TORVO-741578 format. One record per residue (C-alpha): residue in one letter; x, y, z. Coordinates in steps of 0.001 Angstrom, whole numbers. Layout:
<pts>
<pt res="A" px="X" py="Y" pz="Z"/>
...
</pts>
This chain:
<pts>
<pt res="X" px="0" py="0" pz="0"/>
<pt res="X" px="1195" py="3487" pz="-812"/>
<pt res="X" px="1493" py="5937" pz="2090"/>
<pt res="X" px="-1697" py="7860" pz="2771"/>
<pt res="X" px="-2252" py="11312" pz="1416"/>
<pt res="X" px="-3267" py="14381" pz="3380"/>
<pt res="X" px="-6801" py="13824" pz="4599"/>
<pt res="X" px="-7135" py="17392" pz="5853"/>
<pt res="X" px="-9116" py="18510" pz="2781"/>
<pt res="X" px="-12617" py="17287" pz="1963"/>
<pt res="X" px="-12545" py="13636" pz="891"/>
<pt res="X" px="-14833" py="12553" pz="-1932"/>
<pt res="X" px="-17961" py="11079" pz="-362"/>
<pt res="X" px="-21150" py="9409" pz="-1475"/>
<pt res="X" px="-23788" py="11977" pz="-2397"/>
<pt res="X" px="-21237" py="14669" pz="-3260"/>
<pt res="X" px="-20073" py="15902" pz="-6650"/>
<pt res="X" px="-17142" py="13889" pz="-7940"/>
<pt res="X" px="-13963" py="16001" pz="-7983"/>
<pt res="X" px="-13068" py="16829" pz="-11580"/>
<pt res="X" px="-9602" py="16170" pz="-12980"/>
<pt res="X" px="-7666" py="15927" pz="-16201"/>
<pt res="X" px="-4844" py="13383" pz="-16393"/>
<pt res="X" px="-2627" py="12824" pz="-19425"/>
<pt res="X" px="138" py="10264" pz="-19688"/>
<pt res="X" px="1333" py="11095" pz="-23196"/>
<pt res="X" px="-867" py="8526" pz="-24947"/>
<pt res="X" px="-4200" py="8919" pz="-23150"/>
<pt res="X" px="-5961" py="11911" pz="-21636"/>
<pt res="X" px="-8906" py="11554" pz="-19271"/>
<pt res="X" px="-11052" py="14538" pz="-18293"/>
<pt res="X" px="-13744" py="13362" pz="-15895"/>
<pt res="X" px="-16202" py="16193" pz="-16710"/>
<pt res="X" px="-16313" py="15066" pz="-20348"/>
<pt res="X" px="-18137" py="11916" pz="-19178"/>
<pt res="X" px="-21123" py="13847" pz="-17798"/>
<pt res="X" px="-24397" py="12177" pz="-18870"/>
<pt res="X" px="-22706" py="8759" pz="-18507"/>
<pt res="X" px="-22479" py="6421" pz="-15556"/>
<pt res="X" px="-18784" py="6319" pz="-14653"/>
<pt res="X" px="-16799" py="3702" pz="-12773"/>
<pt res="X" px="-13630" py="5485" pz="-11685"/>
<pt res="X" px="-11168" py="2777" pz="-10718"/>
<pt res="X" px="-7819" py="3473" pz="-9045"/>
<pt res="X" px="-5385" py="595" pz="-9515"/>
<pt res="X" px="-1774" py="-518" pz="-10102"/>
<pt res="X" px="-118" py="-3393" pz="-11950"/>
<pt res="X" px="1857" py="-4419" pz="-8839"/>
<pt res="X" px="-1304" py="-4598" pz="-6706"/>
<pt res="X" px="-2480" py="-8205" pz="-6294"/>
<pt res="X" px="-6131" py="-7338" pz="-5567"/>
<pt res="X" px="-6150" py="-4984" pz="-8593"/>
<pt res="X" px="-4885" py="-7768" pz="-10864"/>
<pt res="X" px="-7515" py="-10100" pz="-9339"/>
<pt res="X" px="-10268" py="-7559" pz="-10087"/>
<pt res="X" px="-9247" py="-6667" pz="-13661"/>
<pt res="X" px="-10860" py="-9647" pz="-15486"/>
<pt res="X" px="-14317" py="-8899" pz="-14061"/>
<pt res="X" px="-13868" py="-5171" pz="-14770"/>
<pt res="X" px="-12987" py="-6025" pz="-18376"/>
<pt res="X" px="-16011" py="-8337" pz="-18612"/>
<pt res="X" px="-18256" py="-5534" pz="-17346"/>
<pt res="X" px="-16718" py="-3231" pz="-19980"/>
<pt res="X" px="-17600" py="-5751" pz="-22699"/>
<pt res="X" px="-21085" py="-6483" pz="-21325"/>
<pt res="X" px="-21999" py="-2836" pz="-20682"/>
<pt res="X" px="-20338" py="-594" pz="-23278"/>
<pt res="X" px="-22736" py="2171" pz="-22162"/>
<pt res="X" px="-20770" py="2499" pz="-18900"/>
<pt res="X" px="-17675" py="4690" pz="-18866"/>
<pt res="X" px="-15006" py="2716" pz="-17051"/>
<pt res="X" px="-11989" py="4895" pz="-16317"/>
<pt res="X" px="-9035" py="3051" pz="-14826"/>
<pt res="X" px="-6424" py="5387" pz="-13335"/>
<pt res="X" px="-3155" py="3557" pz="-12689"/>
<pt res="X" px="-683" py="4883" pz="-10153"/>
<pt res="X" px="2171" py="2908" pz="-11725"/>
<pt res="X" px="5478" py="4729" pz="-11872"/>
<pt res="X" px="7048" py="2195" pz="-14253"/>
<pt res="X" px="5699" py="2993" pz="-17727"/>
<pt res="X" px="7125" py="-220" pz="-19211"/>
<pt res="X" px="5492" py="-2456" pz="-16581"/>
<pt res="X" px="2183" py="-624" pz="-17086"/>
<pt res="X" px="2259" py="-947" pz="-20890"/>
<pt res="X" px="3326" py="-4597" pz="-20690"/>
<pt res="X" px="432" py="-5332" pz="-18287"/>
<pt res="X" px="-2118" py="-3691" pz="-20619"/>
<pt res="X" px="-898" py="-5761" pz="-23557"/>
<pt res="X" px="-512" py="-9022" pz="-21645"/>
<pt res="X" px="-4007" py="-8786" pz="-20107"/>
<pt res="X" px="-5736" py="-7345" pz="-23193"/>
<pt res="X" px="-6921" py="-4275" pz="-21275"/>
<pt res="X" px="-9141" py="-2424" pz="-23747"/>
<pt res="X" px="-11020" py="-114" pz="-21396"/>
<pt res="X" px="-9971" py="3513" pz="-20918"/>
<pt res="X" px="-6906" py="3642" pz="-18705"/>
<pt res="X" px="-4402" py="6353" pz="-17963"/>
<pt res="X" px="-1192" py="6313" pz="-15936"/>
<pt res="X" px="-1004" py="8862" pz="-13103"/>
<pt res="X" px="2247" py="8173" pz="-11208"/>
<pt res="X" px="1957" py="11471" pz="-9298"/>
<pt res="X" px="-1441" py="10247" pz="-8030"/>
<pt res="X" px="-3056" py="13620" pz="-8770"/>
<pt res="X" px="-6526" py="12099" pz="-9230"/>
<pt res="X" px="-6148" py="9643" pz="-6333"/>
<pt res="X" px="-5226" py="12511" pz="-4005"/>
<pt res="X" px="-8375" py="14406" pz="-5015"/>
<pt res="X" px="-10390" py="11370" pz="-3898"/>
<pt res="X" px="-8199" py="10729" pz="-837"/>
<pt res="X" px="-7526" py="7243" pz="-2115"/>
<pt res="X" px="-4580" py="5486" pz="-552"/>
<pt res="X" px="-5568" py="1844" pz="-949"/>
<pt res="X" px="-5836" py="-79" pz="-4195"/>
<pt res="X" px="-8097" py="-945" pz="-5872"/>
<pt res="X" px="-10738" py="1620" pz="-5061"/>
<pt res="X" px="-13670" py="2436" pz="-7329"/>
<pt res="X" px="-16167" py="5274" pz="-7338"/>
<pt res="X" px="-19501" py="4828" pz="-9080"/>
<pt res="X" px="-20565" py="8230" pz="-10389"/>
<pt res="X" px="-24030" py="8945" pz="-11790"/>
<pt res="X" px="-24913" py="10859" pz="-14950"/>
<pt res="X" px="-25030" py="14158" pz="-13029"/>
<pt res="X" px="-21494" py="13700" pz="-11678"/>
<pt res="X" px="-22571" py="12659" pz="-8157"/>
<pt res="X" px="-20700" py="9889" pz="-6345"/>
<pt res="X" px="-23258" py="7159" pz="-5650"/>
<pt res="X" px="-21050" py="4426" pz="-4238"/>
<pt res="X" px="-17483" py="3796" pz="-3170"/>
<pt res="X" px="-16077" py="287" pz="-3469"/>
<pt res="X" px="-12933" py="-420" pz="-1470"/>
<pt res="X" px="-10953" py="-3488" pz="-2480"/>
<pt res="X" px="-11534" py="-5872" pz="-5365"/>
<pt res="X" px="-15121" py="-6198" pz="-6565"/>
<pt res="X" px="-16657" py="-9013" pz="-8566"/>
<pt res="X" px="-18219" py="-6808" pz="-11245"/>
<pt res="X" px="-20181" py="-9818" pz="-12535"/>
<pt res="X" px="-22050" py="-10307" pz="-9247"/>
<pt res="X" px="-25850" py="-10096" pz="-9507"/>
<pt res="X" px="-25922" py="-7468" pz="-6726"/>
<pt res="X" px="-23537" py="-5041" pz="-8441"/>
<pt res="X" px="-25123" py="-5629" pz="-11862"/>
<pt res="X" px="-28594" py="-4882" pz="-10422"/>
<pt res="X" px="-27217" py="-1768" pz="-8726"/>
<pt res="X" px="-25677" py="-508" pz="-11987"/>
<pt res="X" px="-28865" py="-1303" pz="-13914"/>
<pt res="X" px="-30818" py="822" pz="-11422"/>
<pt res="X" px="-28740" py="3964" pz="-11991"/>
</pts>
């Protein structure tokens, strides 16, 4: 686990507007506000994180089953080669961007991986999922269908 960030500011919480950010890693740019009017799963992860690797196949399956969802995977990897190799090796075809400075994660006060925020079409955080989630579970699929 990476050391915690300063929790003195206002952490992102359920029912609040999701903090906006723009992250660019040279090949991909993600601007959260551009996904307004979409349900967004904002996933913070890393290639060296065992639970993140465990979660990735079900996240990819959700991406294939529900192309209407915007799944944004923000990696905190510092090693660009390891990150790129992981994406290729695991056929990661959802939107992912590398943020080694953890700019987005700090906005959300995330210091454990994986962590996912489910954001509604109006940009409001509806749910925070800490740790790996089985994105194929009937409970989470029903929840997403209800948004």
